[in-house]
All heavy atoms as an XYZ file, in Angstrom:
874
protein
N       0.826     -1.185      0.000
C       0.000      0.000      0.000
C       0.874      1.253      0.000
O       0.585      2.200     -0.698
C      -0.900     -0.038      1.243
C      -2.119      0.827      1.190
S      -2.066      2.568      1.578
C      -1.535      2.750      3.197
N       1.953      1.220      0.797
C       2.833      2.384      0.850
C       3.505      2.640     -0.495
O       3.661      3.790     -0.899
C       3.893      2.204      1.940
C       3.317      2.200      3.333
C       3.368      1.061      4.118
C       2.703      3.333      3.852
C       2.829      1.052      5.400
C       2.158      3.334      5.122
C       2.227      2.191      5.897
O       1.695      2.193      7.137
N       3.880      1.571     -1.167
C       4.527      1.720     -2.476
C       3.543      2.311     -3.485
O       3.886      3.218     -4.235
C       5.097      0.369     -2.970
C       6.248     -0.061     -2.072
C       5.538      0.453     -4.427
C       6.743     -1.467     -2.316
N       2.297      1.806     -3.478
C       1.280      2.347     -4.395
C       1.023      3.821     -4.117
O       0.917      4.633     -5.033
C      -0.025      1.560     -4.263
C      -0.077      0.193     -4.913
C      -1.397     -0.493     -4.591
C       0.124      0.297     -6.408
N       0.919      4.173     -2.832
C       0.665      5.574     -2.482
C       1.866      6.441     -2.856
O       1.699      7.569     -3.319
C       0.341      5.715     -0.995
C      -0.077      7.115     -0.607
C      -1.254      7.635     -1.411
O      -2.255      6.970     -1.558
N      -1.127      8.829     -1.937
N       3.061      5.930     -2.663
C       4.263      6.681     -3.047
C       4.280      6.945     -4.550
O       4.540      8.073     -4.993
C       5.525      5.924     -2.620
C       6.797      6.596     -3.044
C       7.228      7.751     -2.416
C       7.544      6.081     -4.090
C       8.397      8.388     -2.811
C       8.717      6.707     -4.495
C       9.147      7.865     -3.858
N       3.987      5.912     -5.352
C       3.955      6.079     -6.808
C       2.854      7.052     -7.223
O       3.049      7.881     -8.121
C       3.779      4.724     -7.485
C       4.949      3.753     -7.337
C       4.582      2.385     -7.906
C       6.203      4.308     -7.976
N       1.706      6.960     -6.560
C       0.613      7.892     -6.835
C       1.036      9.317     -6.499
O       0.719     10.260     -7.218
C      -0.641      7.501     -6.034
O      -0.998      6.156     -6.357
C      -1.807      8.421     -6.347
N       1.766      9.473     -5.405
C       2.240     10.801     -5.001
C       3.224     11.378     -6.013
O       3.165     12.568     -6.332
C       2.909     10.726     -3.625
O       2.001     10.287     -2.660
N       4.113     10.555     -6.522
C       5.048     11.026     -7.547
C       4.303     11.487     -8.794
O       4.575     12.544     -9.347
C       6.042      9.918     -7.915
C       7.113      9.587     -6.889
C       7.970      8.427     -7.386
C       7.973     10.792     -6.581
N       3.355     10.647     -9.219
C       2.536     10.995    -10.385
C       1.764     12.289    -10.118
O       1.735     13.198    -10.946
C       1.579      9.852    -10.705
C       0.477     10.229    -11.660
C       0.721     10.299    -13.019
C      -0.797     10.523    -11.191
C      -0.287     10.656    -13.905
C      -1.806     10.875    -12.065
C      -1.554     10.946    -13.413
O      -2.548     11.308    -14.281
N       1.141     12.376     -8.947
C       0.336     13.542     -8.612
C       1.143     14.811     -8.509
O       0.691     15.882     -8.916
N       2.339     14.722     -7.965
C       3.188     15.894     -7.864
C       3.648     16.395     -9.218
O       3.877     17.582     -9.410
N       3.753     15.483    -10.171
C       4.202     15.862    -11.514
C       3.051     16.284    -12.408
O       3.110     17.297    -13.093
C       4.961     14.696    -12.154
C       5.411     14.978    -13.561
C       6.458     15.858    -13.807
C       4.770     14.390    -14.640
C       6.871     16.141    -15.098
C       5.170     14.657    -15.932
C       6.222     15.534    -16.162
O       6.607     15.802    -17.435
N       1.970     15.503    -12.414
C       0.910     15.699    -13.400
C      -0.430     16.073    -12.771
O      -1.138     16.921    -13.280
C       0.778     14.435    -14.250
C      -0.140     14.575    -15.412
C       0.112     15.482    -16.411
C      -1.270     13.783    -15.501
C      -0.745     15.614    -17.495
C      -2.131     13.902    -16.581
C      -1.862     14.815    -17.579
N      -0.827     15.414    -11.715
C      -2.004     15.696    -10.887
C      -3.363     15.256    -11.466
O      -4.282     15.063    -10.709
C      -2.080     17.163    -10.486
N      -3.494     15.106    -12.767
C      -4.797     14.737    -13.323
C      -5.197     13.338    -12.866
O      -4.465     12.378    -13.030
C      -4.762     14.795    -14.851
N      -6.360     13.247    -12.256
C      -6.881     11.964    -11.821
C      -6.279     11.429    -10.539
O      -6.549     10.290    -10.152
N      -5.479     12.240     -9.848
C      -4.815     11.740     -8.647
C      -5.826     11.364     -7.564
O      -5.611     10.415     -6.811
C      -3.784     12.744     -8.099
C      -3.001     12.110     -6.946
C      -4.428     14.024     -7.682
C      -1.864     12.928     -6.437
N      -6.927     12.085     -7.487
C      -7.941     11.761     -6.479
C      -8.503     10.364     -6.658
O      -8.640      9.600     -5.697
N      -8.803     10.013     -7.888
C      -9.320      8.682     -8.193
C      -8.263      7.628     -7.872
O      -8.554      6.591     -7.283
C      -9.726      8.577     -9.686
C     -10.792      9.616    -10.044
C     -10.180      7.176    -10.034
C     -12.127      9.425     -9.407
N      -7.020      7.891     -8.255
C      -5.946      6.942     -7.971
C      -5.750      6.751     -6.470
O      -5.554      5.625     -6.001
C      -4.636      7.410     -8.606
C      -4.548      7.356    -10.119
C      -3.260      7.995    -10.610
C      -4.645      5.924    -10.596
N      -5.805      7.848     -5.728
C      -5.615      7.732     -4.284
C      -6.783      7.008     -3.623
O      -6.583      6.213     -2.704
C      -5.384      9.106     -3.658
C      -4.019      9.611     -4.021
S      -3.375     11.071     -3.190
C      -4.663     11.804     -2.353
N      -7.992      7.252     -4.088
C      -9.138      6.518     -3.537
C      -9.020      5.031     -3.828
O      -9.345      4.192     -2.990
C     -10.452      7.081     -4.089
C     -10.871      8.450     -3.539
C     -12.099      8.962     -4.276
C     -11.117      8.395     -2.052
N      -8.529      4.705     -5.019
C      -8.325      3.293     -5.355
C      -7.258      2.680     -4.451
O      -7.422      1.561     -3.938
C      -7.926      3.153     -6.821
N      -6.162      3.391     -4.237
C      -5.092      2.905     -3.367
C      -5.593      2.710     -1.935
O      -5.287      1.704     -1.293
C      -3.905      3.897     -3.374
O      -3.439      4.052     -4.702
C      -2.777      3.417     -2.498
N      -6.372      3.665     -1.456
C      -6.916      3.555     -0.101
C      -7.911      2.404     -0.006
O      -7.995      1.723      1.013
C      -7.553      4.880      0.321
C      -6.557      6.034      0.504
C      -7.285      7.362      0.652
C      -5.642      5.786      1.691
N      -8.659      2.165     -1.091
C      -9.571      1.023     -1.127
C      -8.813     -0.295     -1.063
O      -9.213     -1.226     -0.353
N      -7.706     -0.373     -1.788
C      -6.861     -1.569     -1.746
C      -6.321     -1.783     -0.332
O      -6.176     -2.906      0.126
C      -5.709     -1.454     -2.773
C      -6.269     -1.543     -4.192
C      -4.650     -2.530     -2.539
C      -5.272     -1.180     -5.270
N      -6.069     -0.673      0.368
C      -5.551     -0.751      1.743
C      -6.615     -1.190      2.738
O      -6.312     -1.415      3.905
C      -4.966      0.590      2.155
N      -7.859     -1.284      2.284
C      -8.923     -1.767      3.161
C      -9.805     -0.678      3.736
O     -10.672     -0.948      4.566
N      -9.614      0.564      3.312
C     -10.461      1.663      3.781
C     -11.687      1.691      2.876
O     -11.631      2.172      1.748
C      -9.705      2.997      3.769
C      -8.485      2.898      4.684
C     -10.612      4.139      4.186
C      -7.532      4.046      4.587
N     -12.790      1.142      3.369
C     -13.974      0.962      2.529
C     -14.968      2.111      2.630
O     -15.786      2.286      1.737
C     -14.686     -0.354      2.884
O     -15.025     -0.335      4.276
C     -13.786     -1.546      2.591
N     -14.927      2.895      3.698
C     -15.850      4.020      3.835
C     -15.347      5.173      2.968
O     -14.245      5.686      3.176
C     -15.963      4.462      5.296
C     -16.927      5.612      5.453
O     -18.105      5.462      5.064
O     -16.497      6.681      5.950
N     -16.153      5.588      1.999
C     -15.741      6.610      1.034
C     -15.483      7.950      1.719
O     -14.593      8.698      1.317
C     -16.765      6.746     -0.120
C     -16.234      7.656     -1.240
C     -18.094      7.264      0.384
C     -15.118      7.065     -2.025
N     -16.218      8.264      2.769
C     -16.019      9.546      3.452
C     -14.676      9.562      4.184
O     -13.957     10.563      4.150
C     -17.169      9.827      4.407
C     -18.497      9.942      3.708
N     -18.740     10.850      2.714
C     -19.647      9.242      3.857
C     -19.978     10.717      2.278
N     -20.550      9.735      2.958
N     -14.333      8.462      4.827
C     -13.031      8.358      5.488
C     -11.918      8.424      4.456
O     -10.934      9.158      4.622
C     -12.928      7.040      6.288
O     -13.981      7.015      7.253
C     -11.586      6.910      6.969
N     -12.064      7.661      3.363
C     -11.056      7.650      2.305
C     -10.906      9.038      1.691
O      -9.788      9.478      1.402
C     -11.420      6.628      1.230
N     -12.007      9.746      1.505
C     -11.959     11.084      0.919
C     -11.218     12.053      1.836
O     -10.438     12.885      1.370
C     -13.375     11.585      0.623
C     -13.382     12.738     -0.343
O     -12.598     12.782     -1.274
N     -14.280     13.676     -0.109
N     -11.435     11.947      3.132
C     -10.724     12.798      4.081
C      -9.226     12.525      4.064
O      -8.413     13.461      4.029
N      -8.858     11.249      4.071
C      -7.437     10.881      4.010
C      -6.829     11.357      2.700
O      -5.721     11.899      2.660
C      -7.261      9.357      4.186
C      -7.687      8.939      5.600
C      -5.827      8.932      3.888
C      -7.807      7.439      5.790
N      -7.579     11.180      1.618
C      -7.113     11.625      0.292
C      -6.837     13.122      0.292
O      -5.824     13.581     -0.239
C      -8.161     11.297     -0.776
C      -7.854     11.890     -2.146
C      -9.054     11.836     -3.060
C     -10.151     12.742     -2.623
N     -10.262     14.027     -3.265
N      -7.725     13.895      0.919
C      -7.538     15.346      0.947
C      -6.294     15.742      1.729
O      -5.550     16.635      1.318
C      -8.775     16.032      1.533
C      -9.944     16.002      0.570
O      -9.780     15.803     -0.620
N     -11.139     16.179      1.099
N      -6.036     15.073      2.846
C      -4.838     15.373      3.636
C      -3.582     14.989      2.852
O      -2.619     15.765      2.779
C      -4.874     14.653      5.002
C      -3.554     14.770      5.729
C      -6.001     15.208      5.868
N      -3.597     13.800      2.243
C      -2.446     13.376      1.443
C      -2.230     14.310      0.254
O      -1.089     14.653     -0.075
C      -2.628     11.934      0.965
C      -2.604     10.858      2.052
C      -2.946      9.496      1.458
C      -1.266     10.826      2.755
N      -3.312     14.743     -0.376
C      -3.210     15.676     -1.505
C      -2.577     16.995     -1.067
O      -1.799     17.594     -1.816
C      -4.582     15.955     -2.102
O      -5.107     14.813     -2.704
N      -2.930     17.436      0.130
C      -2.350     18.673      0.659
C      -0.831     18.555      0.717
O      -0.109     19.427      0.228
C      -2.914     18.970      2.046
C      -2.271     20.137      2.791
C      -2.612     21.452      2.109
C      -2.709     20.142      4.237
N      -0.337     17.459      1.277
C       1.108     17.283      1.399
C       1.781     17.101      0.037
O       2.882     17.618     -0.195
C       1.435     16.112      2.326
C       1.130     16.422      3.761
C       0.136     15.728      4.419
C       1.818     17.418      4.433
C      -0.162     16.014      5.746
C       1.537     17.711      5.758
C       0.541     17.007      6.418
N       1.124     16.391     -0.860
C       1.672     16.213     -2.208
C       1.774     17.563     -2.907
O       2.794     17.892     -3.516
C       0.798     15.242     -3.033
C       0.914     13.829     -2.480
C       1.184     15.278     -4.512
C      -0.145     12.874     -3.014
N       0.714     18.358     -2.808
C       0.705     19.660     -3.478
C       1.682     20.644     -2.843
O       2.302     21.445     -3.552
C      -0.710     20.231     -3.503
C      -1.600     19.470     -4.453
O      -1.162     19.010     -5.494
N      -2.860     19.317     -4.090
N       1.825     20.598     -1.521
C       2.806     21.474     -0.869
C       4.219     21.104     -1.322
O       5.016     21.975     -1.674
C       2.682     21.394      0.663
C       1.422     22.137      1.123
C       3.913     21.973      1.356
C       1.094     21.961      2.590
N       4.515     19.819     -1.324
C       5.855     19.368     -1.724
C       6.162     19.739     -3.168
O       7.203     20.339     -3.462
C       5.986     17.843     -1.529
O       5.681     17.518     -0.179
C       7.376     17.367     -1.885
N       5.253     19.397     -4.075
C       5.503     19.715     -5.490
C       5.469     21.226     -5.718
O       6.215     21.748     -6.551
C       4.511     19.001     -6.398
O       3.192     19.390     -6.103
N       4.633     21.928     -4.959
C       4.579     23.384     -5.078
C       5.880     24.042     -4.668
O       6.339     24.995     -5.314
N       6.496     23.533     -3.600
C       7.786     24.079     -3.169
C       8.871     23.830     -4.204
O       9.707     24.705     -4.473
C       8.187     23.491     -1.813
C       7.387     23.993     -0.612
C       7.743     23.206      0.643
C       7.608     25.483     -0.406
N       8.838     22.653     -4.816
C       9.816     22.356     -5.872
C       9.637     23.348     -7.024
O      10.609     23.934     -7.516
C       9.676     20.895     -6.367
C      10.495     20.658     -7.632
C      10.074     19.922     -5.271
N       8.385     23.558     -7.439
C       8.130     24.499     -8.536
C       8.439     25.938     -8.131
O       8.952     26.720     -8.932
C       6.670     24.398     -8.992
C       6.331     23.155     -9.790
C       4.822     23.060    -10.003
C       7.045     23.157    -11.124
N       8.134     26.281     -6.891
C       8.380     27.640     -6.407
C       9.855     28.006     -6.540
O      10.194     29.086     -7.020
C       7.945     27.752     -4.941
C       8.200     29.089     -4.261
C       7.297     30.153     -4.863
C       7.945     28.964     -2.774
N      10.709     27.085     -6.160
C      12.138     27.365     -6.221
C      12.731     27.160     -7.616
O      13.890     27.490     -7.843
C      12.887     26.539     -5.170
C      12.577     26.982     -3.770
C      11.840     26.176     -2.926
C      12.982     28.228     -3.310
C      11.531     26.589     -1.636
C      12.685     28.655     -2.029
C      11.960     27.836     -1.191
N      11.934     26.662     -8.546
C      12.417     26.507     -9.917
C      12.314     27.814    -10.695
O      12.928     27.957    -11.745
C      11.624     25.420    -10.649
O      10.321     25.888    -10.973
N      11.493     28.741    -10.211
C      11.317     30.022    -10.896
C      10.391     29.952    -12.098
O      10.355     30.873    -12.903
N       9.612     28.891    -12.218
C       8.755     28.709    -13.392
C       7.274     28.885    -13.087
O       6.433     28.461    -13.860
C       8.995     27.323    -13.995
C      10.399     27.145    -14.503
C      10.610     25.791    -15.101
C      12.043     25.673    -15.572
N      12.306     24.398    -16.202
N       6.945     29.511    -11.981
C       5.554     29.675    -11.580
C       4.969     30.915    -12.243
O       5.547     32.000    -12.178
C       5.430     29.794    -10.040
C       3.987     30.064     -9.633
C       5.961     28.550     -9.365
N       3.834     30.755    -12.884
C       3.073     31.880    -13.449
C       2.070     32.306    -12.377
O       0.991     31.716    -12.258
C       2.356     31.446    -14.736
C       3.271     31.058    -15.861
C       3.954     32.250    -16.489
O       3.429     33.388    -16.368
O       5.014     32.052    -17.103
N       2.426     33.292    -11.573
C       1.675     33.620    -10.366
C       0.207     33.961    -10.569
O      -0.632     33.545     -9.767
C       2.402     34.703     -9.581
C       3.590     34.106     -8.895
C       4.898     34.250     -9.233
C       3.556     33.203     -7.795
N       5.682     33.501     -8.404
C       4.885     32.842     -7.501
C       2.543     32.648     -7.024
C       5.221     31.977     -6.481
C       2.876     31.786     -5.998
C       4.192     31.459     -5.734
N      -0.185     34.715    -11.581
C      -1.633     34.989    -11.724
C      -2.458     33.703    -11.876
O      -3.504     33.543    -11.259
C      -1.714     35.851    -12.991
C      -0.365     36.490    -13.092
C       0.606     35.473    -12.566
N      -1.956     32.765    -12.668
C      -2.660     31.495    -12.842
C      -2.573     30.643    -11.582
O      -3.533     29.962    -11.209
C      -2.090     30.716    -14.034
C      -2.258     31.430    -15.341
C      -1.158     31.891    -16.038
C      -3.521     31.649    -15.883
C      -1.306     32.559    -17.243
C      -3.687     32.299    -17.078
C      -2.578     32.759    -17.764
N      -1.429     30.665    -10.932
C      -1.225     29.858     -9.729
C      -2.181     30.277     -8.611
O      -2.737     29.426     -7.913
C       0.221     29.964     -9.261
N      -2.390     31.554     -8.445
C      -3.286     32.034     -7.387
C      -4.719     31.610     -7.666
O      -5.435     31.154     -6.765
C      -3.148     33.563     -7.219
C      -1.767     33.878     -6.632
C      -4.262     34.126     -6.344
C      -1.395     35.331     -6.635
N      -5.149     31.720     -8.905
C      -6.499     31.276     -9.276
C      -6.658     29.785     -9.010
O      -7.673     29.329     -8.461
C      -6.799     31.616    -10.760
C      -6.886     33.124    -10.934
C      -8.084     30.931    -11.229
C      -6.901     33.588    -12.370
N      -5.665     28.997     -9.388
C      -5.711     27.551     -9.138
C      -5.751     27.229     -7.655
O      -6.487     26.345     -7.213
C      -4.512     26.860     -9.786
C      -4.574     26.697    -11.288
C      -3.240     26.184    -11.827
C      -5.685     25.749    -11.681
N      -4.958     27.946     -6.855
C      -4.950     27.692     -5.410
C      -6.328     27.933     -4.796
O      -6.806     27.138     -3.987
C      -3.907     28.577     -4.720
C      -2.484     28.127     -4.930
S      -1.335     29.074     -3.932
C      -0.831     30.326     -5.087
N      -6.950     29.010     -5.187
C      -8.285     29.322     -4.666
C      -9.279     28.243     -5.109
O     -10.071     27.746     -4.303
C      -8.736     30.725     -5.131
C      -7.855     31.800     -4.473
C     -10.206     30.961     -4.797
C      -8.029     33.186     -5.074
N      -9.214     27.856     -6.372
C     -10.117     26.835     -6.892
C      -9.933     25.487     -6.214
O     -10.911     24.821     -5.851
N      -8.684     25.074     -6.019
C      -8.419     23.796     -5.353
C      -8.901     23.817     -3.908
O      -9.479     22.851     -3.423
C      -6.937     23.443     -5.398
C      -6.478     22.925     -6.723
C      -5.305     23.390     -7.290
C      -7.208     21.976     -7.424
C      -4.865     22.914     -8.517
C      -6.784     21.497     -8.650
C      -5.614     21.968     -9.192
N      -8.660     24.924     -3.210
C      -9.076     25.017     -1.813
C     -10.600     24.967     -1.696
O     -11.150     24.211     -0.881
C      -8.533     26.298     -1.182
N     -11.279     25.747     -2.514
C     -12.746     25.735     -2.486
C     -13.306     24.385     -2.913
O     -14.239     23.861     -2.296
C     -13.304     26.843     -3.389
C     -13.163     28.263     -2.878
C     -13.609     29.259     -3.945
C     -13.960     28.461     -1.605
N     -12.739     23.814     -3.961
C     -13.209     22.523     -4.452
C     -13.019     21.417     -3.435
O     -13.912     20.591     -3.221
N     -11.883     21.397     -2.777
C     -11.627     20.379     -1.758
C     -12.562     20.515     -0.572
O     -13.134     19.534     -0.096
N     -12.743     21.743     -0.113
C     -13.602     21.976      1.043
C     -15.071     21.696      0.708
O     -15.745     20.938      1.402
C     -13.447     23.413      1.542
C     -14.335     23.729      2.711
C     -13.997     23.294      3.981
C     -15.513     24.446      2.542
C     -14.813     23.567      5.068
C     -16.331     24.718      3.614
C     -15.985     24.282      4.872
O     -16.810     24.548      5.942
N     -15.548     22.295     -0.375
C     -16.953     22.119     -0.744
C     -17.257     20.690     -1.182
O     -18.323     20.157     -0.864
C     -17.341     23.109     -1.845
C     -17.334     24.588     -1.426
C     -17.601     25.479     -2.634
C     -18.337     24.849     -0.325
N     -16.325     20.073     -1.893
C     -16.527     18.687     -2.325
C     -16.686     17.748     -1.142
O     -17.555     16.874     -1.127
N     -15.858     17.925     -0.126
C     -15.956     17.084      1.072
C     -17.265     17.343      1.817
O     -17.927     16.406      2.266
C     -14.762     17.339      1.988
N     -17.636     18.606      1.940
C     -18.891     18.945      2.631
C     -20.105     18.386      1.897
O     -21.003     17.810      2.501
C     -19.040     20.470      2.748
C     -18.234     21.083      3.831
C     -18.828     20.745      5.155
C     -18.225     21.612      6.228
N     -18.559     21.152      7.546
N     -20.132     18.559      0.594
C     -21.280     18.105     -0.202
C     -21.364     16.582     -0.212
O     -22.447     16.009     -0.083
C     -21.207     18.682     -1.632
C     -21.429     20.190     -1.593
C     -22.217     18.008     -2.553
C     -21.118     20.903     -2.889
N     -20.214     15.913     -0.332
C     -20.238     14.450     -0.413
C     -20.744     13.812      0.876
O     -21.318     12.723      0.847
C     -18.850     13.896     -0.759
O     -17.982     13.977      0.346
N     -20.580     14.478      2.006
C     -21.052     13.938      3.283
C     -22.571     13.947      3.392
O     -23.136     13.259      4.224
C     -20.439     14.707      4.444
C     -18.961     14.434      4.599
C     -18.335     15.238      5.713
O     -18.960     16.110      6.294
N     -17.085     14.945      6.018
N     -23.227     14.702      2.548
C     -24.688     14.770      2.575
C     -25.328     13.592      1.849
O     -26.528     13.394      1.921
C     -25.170     16.087      1.963
C     -24.731     17.308      2.753
C     -25.251     18.573      2.129
C     -24.725     19.802      2.801
N     -25.171     20.054      4.126
N     -24.517     12.800      1.128
C     -25.030     11.687      0.350
C     -24.611     10.362      0.975
O     -23.625     10.280      1.694
C     -24.514     11.762     -1.096
C     -25.004     12.966     -1.845
C     -24.232     14.107     -1.933
C     -26.257     12.959     -2.447
C     -24.687     15.225     -2.611
C     -26.720     14.063     -3.128
C     -25.933     15.206     -3.212
N     -25.363      9.346      0.646
C     -25.045      7.999      1.081
C     -23.681      7.597      0.527
O     -23.367      7.872     -0.640
C     -26.133      7.040      0.572
C     -25.846      5.598      0.914
O     -25.664      5.308      2.108
O     -25.809      4.774     -0.021
N     -22.854      6.943      1.346
C     -21.483      6.621      0.926
C     -21.451      5.706     -0.298
O     -20.543      5.806     -1.119
C     -20.694      6.011      2.081
O     -21.300      4.844      2.545
N     -22.443      4.822     -0.465
C     -22.464      3.960     -1.651
C     -22.711      4.774     -2.915
O     -22.139      4.497     -3.966
C     -23.523      2.868     -1.505
C     -23.133      1.810     -0.505
C     -24.138      0.694     -0.461
C     -23.691     -0.341      0.560
N     -24.564     -1.488      0.599
N     -23.563      5.792     -2.803
C     -23.825      6.647     -3.965
C     -22.598      7.476     -4.314
O     -22.287      7.659     -5.491
C     -25.020      7.556     -3.690
C     -26.328      6.814     -3.657
C     -27.485      7.750     -3.404
C     -28.778      6.941     -3.324
N     -29.919      7.773     -2.991
N     -21.891      7.966     -3.298
C     -20.677      8.736     -3.551
C     -19.633      7.849     -4.212
O     -18.987      8.241     -5.194
C     -20.126      9.353     -2.244
C     -18.780     10.019     -2.483
C     -21.114     10.351     -1.662
N     -19.462      6.637     -3.699
C     -18.486      5.708     -4.272
C     -18.854      5.384     -5.724
O     -17.987      5.367     -6.597
C     -18.434      4.430     -3.438
C     -17.282      3.516     -3.817
C     -17.248      2.274     -2.965
C     -16.666      2.572     -1.616
N     -16.403      1.364     -0.819
N     -20.137      5.156     -5.997
C     -20.572      4.874     -7.364
C     -20.305      6.055     -8.285
O     -19.855      5.879     -9.425
C     -22.071      4.536     -7.389
O     -22.316      3.366     -6.666
N     -20.553      7.264     -7.783
C     -20.293      8.472     -8.572
C     -18.806      8.595     -8.887
O     -18.430      8.894    -10.027
C     -20.781      9.716     -7.831
C     -20.416     10.997     -8.531
C     -21.136     11.421     -9.632
C     -19.353     11.760     -8.093
C     -20.793     12.592    -10.292
C     -18.991     12.928     -8.736
C     -19.723     13.348     -9.839
N     -17.960      8.368     -7.900
C     -16.511      8.470     -8.101
C     -16.043      7.456     -9.143
O     -15.266      7.785    -10.046
C     -15.757      8.290     -6.764
C     -14.263      8.127     -6.993
C     -16.023      9.466     -5.840
N     -16.536      6.235     -9.054
C     -16.163      5.200    -10.019
C     -16.649      5.574    -11.417
O     -15.904      5.490    -12.395
C     -16.714      3.830     -9.585
C     -15.984      3.348     -8.325
C     -16.588      2.800    -10.709
C     -16.633      2.157     -7.659
N     -17.905      5.998    -11.525
C     -18.459      6.392    -12.816
C     -17.680      7.561    -13.410
O     -17.348      7.555    -14.602
C     -19.944      6.747    -12.670
C     -20.660      7.194    -13.942
C     -20.668      6.059    -14.961
C     -22.072      7.636    -13.617
N     -17.372      8.563    -12.588
C     -16.630      9.726    -13.054
C     -15.240      9.318    -13.541
O     -14.764      9.799    -14.566
C     -16.534     10.774    -11.950
C     -15.929     12.065    -12.406
C     -14.746     12.594    -11.992
C     -16.463     12.983    -13.360
N     -14.510     13.774    -12.634
C     -15.550     14.047    -13.475
C     -17.613     13.005    -14.125
C     -15.757     15.121    -14.331
C     -17.820     14.079    -14.973
C     -16.907     15.118    -15.064
N     -14.591      8.411    -12.830
C     -13.280      7.913    -13.242
C     -13.337      7.207    -14.585
O     -12.460      7.394    -15.442
N     -14.370      6.418    -14.783
C     -14.536      5.713    -16.063
C     -14.784      6.704    -17.195
O     -14.191      6.593    -18.275
C     -15.676      4.679    -15.963
C     -15.256      3.530    -15.031
C     -16.061      4.144    -17.339
C     -16.383      2.596    -14.654
N     -15.645      7.685    -16.936
C     -15.940      8.701    -17.964
C     -14.668      9.456    -18.344
O     -14.381      9.653    -19.533
C     -17.044      9.671    -17.478
C     -18.388      8.950    -17.427
C     -17.121     10.916    -18.365
C     -19.489      9.726    -16.723
N     -13.893      9.888    -17.349
C     -12.659     10.616    -17.642
C     -11.663      9.747    -18.403
O     -11.000     10.226    -19.327
C     -12.021     11.127    -16.352
C     -12.713     12.306    -15.684
C     -12.013     12.667    -14.384
C     -12.757     13.510    -16.608
N     -11.555      8.488    -18.019
C     -10.642      7.569    -18.718
C     -11.036      7.450    -20.184
O     -10.167      7.493    -21.073
C     -10.644      6.210    -18.037
N     -12.323      7.322    -20.440
C     -12.799      7.193    -21.836
C     -12.532      8.488    -22.611
O     -12.030      8.446    -23.734
C     -14.298      6.828    -21.864
C     -14.493      5.392    -21.346
C     -14.873      6.984    -23.276
C     -15.929      5.022    -21.092
N     -12.834      9.639    -22.004
C     -12.611     10.917    -22.675
C     -11.123     11.116    -22.979
O     -10.752     11.495    -24.099
C     -13.158     12.090    -21.829
C     -12.697     13.436    -22.362
C     -14.681     12.039    -21.767
N     -10.264     10.842    -21.994
C      -8.826     11.000    -22.215
C      -8.324     10.016    -23.268
O      -7.439     10.339    -24.062
C      -8.046     10.838    -20.914
C      -8.220     12.000    -19.959
C      -8.094     11.797    -18.596
C      -8.499     13.270    -20.399
C      -8.246     12.834    -17.706
C      -8.649     14.330    -19.530
C      -8.516     14.114    -18.178
N      -8.867      8.809    -23.280
C      -8.448      7.820    -24.253
C      -8.837      8.261    -25.658
O      -8.044      8.162    -26.597
C      -9.066      6.467    -23.910
C      -8.685      5.387    -24.859
C      -7.461      4.828    -25.027
C      -9.535      4.754    -25.804
N      -7.492      3.868    -26.002
C      -8.770      3.804    -26.511
C     -10.894      4.878    -26.130
C      -9.295      2.998    -27.508
C     -11.415      4.081    -27.121
C     -10.603      3.166    -27.795
N     -10.066      8.778    -25.807
C     -10.532      9.244    -27.123
C      -9.700     10.428    -27.608
O      -9.337     10.497    -28.776
C     -12.040      9.601    -27.067
C     -12.871      8.321    -26.901
C     -12.460     10.378    -28.304
C     -14.338      8.578    -26.624
N      -9.384     11.338    -26.699
C      -8.584     12.517    -27.067
C      -7.112     12.190    -27.263
O      -6.376     13.003    -27.796
C      -8.690     13.581    -25.969
C     -10.009     14.270    -25.917
C      -9.947     15.367    -24.900
N     -11.183     16.089    -24.805
C     -11.400     17.051    -23.950
N     -10.450     17.400    -23.101
N     -12.548     17.675    -23.917
N      -6.703     11.024    -26.799
C      -5.298     10.655    -26.928
C      -4.403     11.323    -25.911
O      -3.217     11.521    -26.159
N      -4.963     11.683    -24.775
C      -4.180     12.369    -23.736
C      -3.354     11.370    -22.978
O      -3.722     10.319    -22.642
C      -5.125     13.128    -22.758
C      -4.333     13.713    -21.591
C      -5.862     14.213    -23.495
């Protein structure tokens, strides 16, 4: 589980697309079956991944600050609101939505050749 999470963290720090789905899958493999618990752990792990990769980019001198600030606000709001909203739904429905969304994104990225 640690190796999978480490690899997911490397991928997420570099590319980030789909990291939430990957981390939820890794946490599921680890035996964390409650989607709300897994989502909370995912958010904390994402925070550390983003801080680490952000510091690397910060010291590289390649940050486009106007875009970076907009992204930071969006990620913070999305993480907070997403967690709050998901708690209002049954955990099985949230898990089904996450799986369906992951499949849809995989198909779209595959069709686009991303």
